[in-house]
N, C-alpha and C positions, 0 to 999 in steps of 0.2 A: 775618018781614020785617025785624025789628030786627037780627038777626044778619047779614043780607045788607048792611044799611046800615053796620054796624060793620066788616065785611070790606071794603066799598067805600071807606070812610074811611081805613082802614089802608093799602090799596093806593094810594090817591090821595096820602097823606102820604108814602109810600116813594118813589113816582114823583117827587113835588115835591122831596124831599130829594135824590134822585139828579140831578135836573136842575140843581139849585143847586150841586152839587159842582164844584170847578174841574176843568178837563181834566187838570191836573197833579196829580191825587190821589196820595197817598203810595204806593198800590198800584203805580204806574208806576216806582217806583225799586227797583233791586235791593238786597238786603241786603249792606252792605259788610262786609269782613273787620273784626273787632273792633278791631284796632289794627295798627300798622306792622309788628309781629312776625308777625302773621297774613298781612299783605300780602306780606311776603318769603317766608314759608312757602309762600304760594299761588302764587308766581312771577309776580305782576302786574308789568307793565312800568311803570317810572316815566317820566313826560313829561320829555323834554329840553328845553333852552332853546328850540329851534325849534318843537317840538310845543306848548309853553306859549304862546308867542307866537301861534301859529295858533289854538289852542284858546280862549284868553281874549280873544275879540273878539266883539262882538255880544251878543245877549241870551241868557241862560241861565235855566233853571229849577233852583233848588237846594233841597235838603232838608238842614237842619242836623241836628247829632247829637241834638237833642231832637225831631226830626220835624216842625219847622215848615217850611213851604214858602215860598220867595221867588222873586221875579223879579229877576234882576241884570243890568244893562246895563253891559257893558264897553266903553268908548269907545276909539277909535283914538288919542285924545290922553291916555290914562291915567286918565280919569275913570271913576267908578263910581257907579251909582244903584241903590239896594236898595229894592224895594217888595214889597207883598203885596196881597191882594185888597182891602184897605181903602185903599191908596194908598202914598205915599212914606213910607219908614221912615228912610232915611239916604242921604247922599251923601258922596263923598270921591274917593280916588285909589288906583290899583293899580299895582304894578310887578312885573315879571318879574325874579327875582333868581337869581344862580348859587349862593347858599348851598345846601348840602345836595344838591348835584347838580341844583339847579333848583327853583324854587317860585314862588308868587305871593304877594305881601304886599299887604294892604288897610290904608288908614288912612281911618277913617270919622269924620265930624264929631261925631256923638253919641257916640262912643266915645272922645272926647277925642284923636283923631288917634293913638291907641295903635296900634302896628304889629302886625297879626295876619297871620301867614304860614301857608301850607300847602304840603306836598309832595303832588303830584298823581300819580295812578296810573290807567292805563287799566283799566276794568272788562272782564270777559271778554266782555260783550256788544258791545263796540266802539262803544257809544253814550254810556255814562256814564263819569264820572270820579269817583274817590275822593280826597278831600283830607284830609290828616293833619297834625296839629300837629307840627312838627319838634322841639319841645322835649320833649314827653312821649309822643309817638306816638299820641295819641288821635284819633279821628275828629272832623273839622270839618264836612265836608259831602259830600254827593253831588251832582253837577252833570251837566247835559246842555244842549245847545243847545236853545233854545225853537223849537218847530216853527211857531209863529204868525208 
């Protein structure tokens, strides 16, 4: 009987842990190419100015290069609000820029308004976007529109 209780306890713990996981768990994000050299080699299409303006509106779920997941609200007025499951993380502004063939730059208050830019590419699944640092070609984030 003790073994059955242990099994039931473990199953209940697993079910509870799964129920507490956010809907946007990391498993929902595709593995991005390692860097912009790999993106180029893979033939992924860069978002042009029109596609960037269209893509970066509304709410997105993003996973940064370290695997942390955020909710990002891109306002029509150029505002941006960054939050996670614990609440507000930062706020600031974003702009779509022509540099490097087109990109998106953020200025966040807690980052001392330092300009952080990314060049964005369409993922092969047609849902996700891959963003890379234009200076060194490293991954910044994987993004998709929030379905909620």
